[in-house]
C-alpha positions as a Markdown table, in Angstrom:
| # | Residue | x | y | z |
|---|---|---|---|---|
| 1 | Unk | 62.9 | -22.1 | -65.6 |
| 2 | Unk | 61.7 | -20.0 | -62.6 |
| 3 | Unk | 61.6 | -23.0 | -60.2 |
| 4 | Unk | 64.8 | -24.3 | -60.9 |
| 5 | Unk | 66.2 | -20.7 | -60.4 |
| 6 | Unk | 64.7 | -20.7 | -57.0 |
| 7 | Unk | 65.7 | -24.2 | -56.4 |
| 8 | Unk | 69.6 | -22.9 | -57.5 |
| 9 | Unk | 69.0 | -19.9 | -55.0 |
| 10 | Unk | 67.7 | -22.1 | -52.4 |
| 11 | Unk | 70.6 | -24.6 | -52.6 |
| 12 | Unk | 73.2 | -21.9 | -52.5 |
| 13 | Unk | 71.8 | -20.0 | -49.4 |
| 14 | Unk | 71.6 | -23.2 | -47.9 |
| 15 | Unk | 75.4 | -23.9 | -48.6 |
| 16 | Unk | 76.4 | -20.4 | -47.5 |
| 17 | Unk | 74.3 | -20.6 | -44.1 |
| 18 | Unk | 76.1 | -24.0 | -43.3 |
| 19 | Unk | 80.0 | -22.5 | -44.2 |
| 20 | Unk | 79.2 | -19.3 | -42.0 |
| 21 | Unk | 77.5 | -21.5 | -39.3 |
| 22 | Unk | 80.2 | -24.0 | -39.5 |
| 23 | Unk | 82.7 | -20.9 | -38.9 |
| 24 | Unk | 80.9 | -19.1 | -36.0 |
| 25 | Unk | 79.8 | -22.5 | -34.0 |
| 26 | Unk | 83.1 | -24.5 | -33.9 |
| 27 | Unk | 83.9 | -26.0 | -31.1 |
| 28 | Unk | 85.9 | -29.2 | -29.6 |
| 29 | Unk | 83.8 | -32.0 | -28.4 |
| 30 | Unk | 84.9 | -32.6 | -24.9 |
| 31 | Unk | 83.8 | -36.4 | -25.1 |
| 32 | Unk | 86.7 | -37.8 | -27.3 |
| 33 | Unk | 89.6 | -35.6 | -26.5 |
| 34 | Unk | 89.2 | -33.9 | -23.6 |
| 35 | Unk | 90.6 | -30.8 | -24.8 |
| 36 | Unk | 88.7 | -28.0 | -24.5 |
| 37 | Unk | 90.5 | -24.9 | -22.9 |
| 38 | Unk | 94.4 | -25.6 | -23.7 |
| 39 | Unk | 95.6 | -22.5 | -22.2 |
| 40 | Unk | 93.9 | -22.5 | -18.9 |
| 41 | Unk | 95.7 | -26.2 | -18.7 |
| 42 | Unk | 98.9 | -25.0 | -19.6 |
| 43 | Unk | 98.4 | -22.2 | -16.8 |
| 44 | Unk | 97.4 | -24.7 | -14.0 |
| 45 | Unk | 100.3 | -26.9 | -15.6 |
| 46 | Unk | 102.6 | -24.0 | -14.7 |
| 47 | Unk | 101.6 | -22.9 | -11.7 |
| 48 | Unk | 101.9 | -26.5 | -10.1 |
| 49 | Unk | 105.7 | -26.7 | -11.4 |
| 50 | Unk | 106.4 | -23.2 | -9.8 |
| 51 | Unk | 104.8 | -24.8 | -6.5 |
| 52 | Unk | 106.8 | -27.9 | -6.6 |
| 53 | Unk | 110.3 | -26.0 | -7.2 |
| 54 | Unk | 109.1 | -23.4 | -4.4 |
| 55 | Unk | 108.7 | -26.3 | -1.9 |
| 56 | Unk | 111.8 | -28.2 | -3.0 |
| 57 | Unk | 113.8 | -25.4 | -2.4 |
| 58 | Unk | 112.3 | -24.6 | 0.7 |
| 59 | Unk | 112.6 | -28.5 | 1.5 |
| 60 | Unk | 116.2 | -27.9 | 0.9 |
| 61 | Unk | 116.9 | -25.0 | 2.9 |
| 62 | Unk | 115.4 | -26.0 | 5.9 |
| 63 | Unk | 117.2 | -29.7 | 5.6 |
| 64 | Unk | 120.6 | -27.4 | 5.7 |
| 65 | Unk | 119.8 | -26.1 | 9.3 |
| 66 | Unk | 121.5 | -26.9 | 12.3 |
| 67 | Unk | 118.2 | -27.7 | 13.8 |
| 68 | Unk | 115.5 | -27.9 | 11.4 |
| 69 | Unk | 111.9 | -27.2 | 12.0 |
| 70 | Unk | 110.5 | -30.7 | 11.4 |
| 71 | Unk | 107.1 | -29.8 | 11.4 |
| 72 | Unk | 107.8 | -26.9 | 8.9 |
| 73 | Unk | 109.7 | -29.7 | 6.6 |
| 74 | Unk | 106.9 | -32.3 | 7.2 |
| 75 | Unk | 104.1 | -29.5 | 5.9 |
| 76 | Unk | 106.7 | -28.5 | 2.7 |
| 77 | Unk | 107.0 | -32.0 | 1.4 |
| 78 | Unk | 103.0 | -32.7 | 1.8 |
| 79 | Unk | 102.5 | -29.2 | -0.2 |
| 80 | Unk | 105.2 | -30.4 | -2.6 |
| 81 | Unk | 103.5 | -34.0 | -3.0 |
| 82 | Unk | 100.2 | -32.6 | -3.3 |
| 83 | Unk | 100.8 | -30.3 | -6.3 |
| 84 | Unk | 102.9 | -33.4 | -7.7 |
| 85 | Unk | 99.7 | -35.5 | -7.6 |
| 86 | Unk | 97.5 | -32.7 | -9.1 |
| 87 | Unk | 100.3 | -32.3 | -11.9 |
| 88 | Unk | 100.1 | -35.9 | -12.7 |
| 89 | Unk | 96.3 | -35.7 | -12.4 |
| 90 | Unk | 96.6 | -32.8 | -15.1 |
| 91 | Unk | 98.8 | -34.7 | -17.6 |
| 92 | Unk | 97.1 | -38.2 | -17.4 |
């Protein structure tokens, strides 16, 4: 009778320990889904979107000038394209 009690007690302790362990240690596996830190990814995506918007505004402003600074215009276009590339890389 005493052995059965300790065996059941051991089973309960193991079960409770496993449940507590699962809640404490739970995390995503990066291999199958690749999603581990969603908030950081969305922050980075927002950063790229804002930079692309800013670049587009500057490109539009520079293009409207009588004598646009072509070097500056090219820099803004390259900046926009680079951030668009990084954005698409994160998304895909």
